[in-house]
C-alpha positions in Angstrom: 10.1 -33.8 4.2 7.6 -31.0 4.1 6.3 -29.7 7.3 3.4 -27.5 7.6 3.2 -25.6 11.0 -0.9 -25.0 12.1 0.4 -22.2 14.0 1.2 -20.3 11.0 -2.2 -21.0 9.5 -3.9 -19.7 12.9 -1.8 -16.5 12.7 -1.9 -15.9 9.1 -5.4 -16.9 8.0 -7.3 -13.9 9.2 -5.2 -11.7 7.1 -5.3 -13.7 4.2 -9.0 -14.1 4.1 -9.1 -10.1 4.8 -6.9 -9.6 1.9 -8.7 -11.7 -0.7 -12.0 -10.3 0.3 -10.6 -6.6 0.0 -8.9 -7.4 -3.5 -12.5 -8.8 -4.6 -13.9 -5.5 -3.1 -11.5 -3.4 -4.9 -12.0 -5.1 -8.3 -15.8 -5.2 -8.1 -16.1 -1.5 -7.0 -13.6 -0.3 -9.6 -15.5 -2.4 -12.3 -18.8 -1.0 -11.1 -17.9 2.7 -11.3 -15.8 2.5 -14.4 -19.2 2.3 -16.0 -20.1 5.8 -14.6 -18.9 8.4 -16.7 -17.7 12.0 -15.9 -16.1 14.9 -17.5 -12.6 14.2 -16.9 -9.9 11.1 -17.5 -7.8 10.3 -14.6 -5.1 12.0 -16.3 -7.0 15.3 -16.6 -8.2 15.1 -13.1 -4.6 14.4 -11.8 -3.0 17.2 -14.0 -5.8 19.7 -12.7 -5.1 18.9 -9.2 -1.2 19.2 -9.4 -1.5 22.5 -11.3 -3.7 24.0 -8.8 -1.6 23.3 -6.0 1.8 24.2 -7.7 3.0 21.1 -8.5 3.4 21.5 -12.2 6.8 19.9 -12.2 5.3 16.6 -11.3 4.7 14.5 -14.3 1.4 12.4 -15.3 2.7 9.1 -17.0 0.9 6.3 -18.4 2.1 3.2 -16.5 1.5 -0.6 -17.6 -0.7 -3.2 -16.3 -4.1 -3.2 -14.2 -4.4 -0.9 -11.4 -0.4 -0.4 -11.2 -0.8 3.3 -10.2 1.6 4.9 -8.0 3.5 8.1 -7.3 7.4 8.0 -7.2 8.8 10.8 -5.1 12.3 10.1 -6.5 11.3 11.0 -10.2 8.3 13.1 -9.1 6.3 11.2 -11.5 2.5 10.2 -11.1 2.0 6.8 -13.0 -1.4 5.9 -13.9 -2.6 2.5 -15.2 -4.5 2.5 -18.8 -7.7 1.9 -17.1 -7.1 5.1 -15.1 -5.1 7.4 -17.3 -7.5 7.4 -20.1 -11.0 6.6 -18.8 -13.3 9.4 -18.2 -15.1 7.5 -15.1 -15.7 8.1 -11.5 -13.5 5.2 -10.7 -10.5 6.4 -12.7 -10.7 9.9 -11.4 -11.0 8.7 -7.8 -7.7 6.7 -8.3 -5.9 9.4 -9.9 -6.9 11.8 -7.1 -5.6 9.4 -4.7 -2.3 9.3 -6.3 -2.1 13.2 -6.6 -2.7 13.1 -2.8 0.6 11.3 -2.5 2.3 14.0 -4.6 1.0 16.7 -2.3 2.2 14.9 0.6 5.7 14.7 -0.8 5.3 18.5 -1.8 4.4 19.1 1.9 6.9 17.1 3.7 4.2 14.7 5.1 6.2 13.0 8.1 4.8 9.6 7.7 5.5 9.4 3.9 9.2 10.9 4.4 9.6 8.0 7.0 8.3 5.4 4.8 10.5 6.6 2.2 13.5 6.5 4.3 13.1 2.9 5.3 12.4 1.5 1.8 16.1 0.6 1.4 16.4 -1.3 4.6 13.1 -3.3 3.7 14.2 -4.1 0.3 17.6 -5.3 1.5 16.1 -7.1 4.3 13.5 -8.8 2.3 16.1 -11.3 1.2 18.6 -11.2 4.1 16.1 -11.6 6.9 14.9 -14.9 5.9 18.6 -16.3 5.5 19.7 -15.0 9.0 16.6 -16.3 10.6 16.9 -19.9 9.1 20.7 -20.0 9.8 20.3 -18.9 13.5 17.1 -21.1 13.9 18.9 -24.2 12.9 22.2 -23.6 14.6 21.4 -22.8 18.1 25.3 -21.4 18.6 24.1 -18.7 15.9 20.8 -17.8 17.7 21.8 -14.1 17.6 21.3 -14.3 13.6 18.0 -15.3 14.1 16.9 -12.4 16.3 18.7 -10.2 13.9 16.5 -11.6 11.2 13.5 -11.0 13.3 14.6 -7.3 13.7 14.7 -7.1 9.8 11.3 -8.6 9.7 10.3 -5.9 12.3 11.3 -3.3 9.7 8.8 -4.8 7.2 6.1 -4.9 9.8 7.0 -1.0 10.4 6.8 -0.3 6.9 3.4 -1.9 6.4 1.9 -0.1 9.6 3.5 3.4 8.5 1.7 2.9 5.2 -1.7 2.9 6.7 -1.7 6.7 7.6 0.2 7.4 4.4 -2.7 5.9 2.3 -5.7 7.0 4.4 -4.5 10.5 4.4 -3.8 10.5 0.3 -7.6 9.1 0.0 -9.0 11.6 2.6 -7.2 14.3 0.6 -8.6 12.9 -2.9 -12.2 12.8 -1.4 -12.1 16.6 -0.2 -10.1 17.9 -3.2 -12.4 16.4 -5.9 -15.5 18.2 -4.7 -13.8 21.4 -3.6 -12.2 21.8 -7.0 -15.4 20.8 -9.0 -14.0 17.9 -10.5 -16.8 15.7 -9.3 -20.1 16.5 -7.9 -20.9 15.3 -4.4 -23.4 12.7 -5.5 -20.6 11.4 -7.8 -18.3 10.6 -4.6 -20.4 7.5 -3.8 -18.1 5.8 -6.3 -14.9 7.1 -5.2 -15.7 6.4 -1.5 -16.5 2.7 -2.6 -13.3 2.4 -4.7 -10.9 4.1 -2.1 -12.3 2.4 0.8 -12.2 -0.9 -0.6 -8.4 -0.1 -1.3 -7.7 0.9 2.1 -8.7 -2.4 3.3 -6.0 -4.2 1.2 -3.5 -2.1 3.2 -4.8 -3.0 6.5 -4.7 -6.9 5.5 -1.1 -6.3 4.6 -0.3 -4.7 7.9 -2.0 -7.6 9.7 -0.1 -10.1 7.7 3.2 -8.5 8.5 2.5 -8.3 12.1 1.4 -12.0 11.9 4.5 -13.1 10.4 6.7 -11.2 12.7 4.8 -12.8 15.7 5.1 -16.2 14.3 9.1 -15.9 14.0 9.2 -14.7 17.7 7.2 -17.6 18.7 9.2 -20.1 16.6 12.4 -18.8 18.6 10.9 -18.6 22.0 9.6 -22.1 21.6 12.7 -23.3 20.4 14.5 -22.0 23.1 12.2 -23.6 25.8 12.7 -26.9 24.1 16.6 -26.6 24.4 
């Protein structure tokens, strides 16, 4: 029988609401400032920033999908979605500069980015192992240690979400400064960049809150189960 725990709703609802609101703000800001033209496409702006800071070896590639933009430190590729790669708009240039900021972080050995990259295998492996260990340990009291191991794996995911915050905030701050400093955008055009990147930052905040809420929920389940035994 399906059982819904109201405790989970209490813990998860704030992050869910914030996440949905942030996604709506990102979509709205991007669409709005995709109507504001500028001199460079997203790909051109990214290439200009990378070249000026000695990162000619970082390739700027076209990705698939909507706002799937990302920087891959393993392949040294800056992948931009079509709405960013091809578009000469304020929104596209802002997103492209943000991703270029990640490439600059990588080149400088930015510690939070290095740490986040280092724990990616743990988080990826634990995303399917953690729930299994938790459920086995939660159901069978003799194997309770497995549940706590699952909680530790969930903690790695929460840590990943938290360390993502300074990584993303720093990339956005770099983008905002460099776009003006390098003459890619005029100061008055930065209103659109700020709107897009600040909205995107909220999505990472929501993800971090959600990860912490999930971790707290699993801990409370175990502690409550122990008290009932």
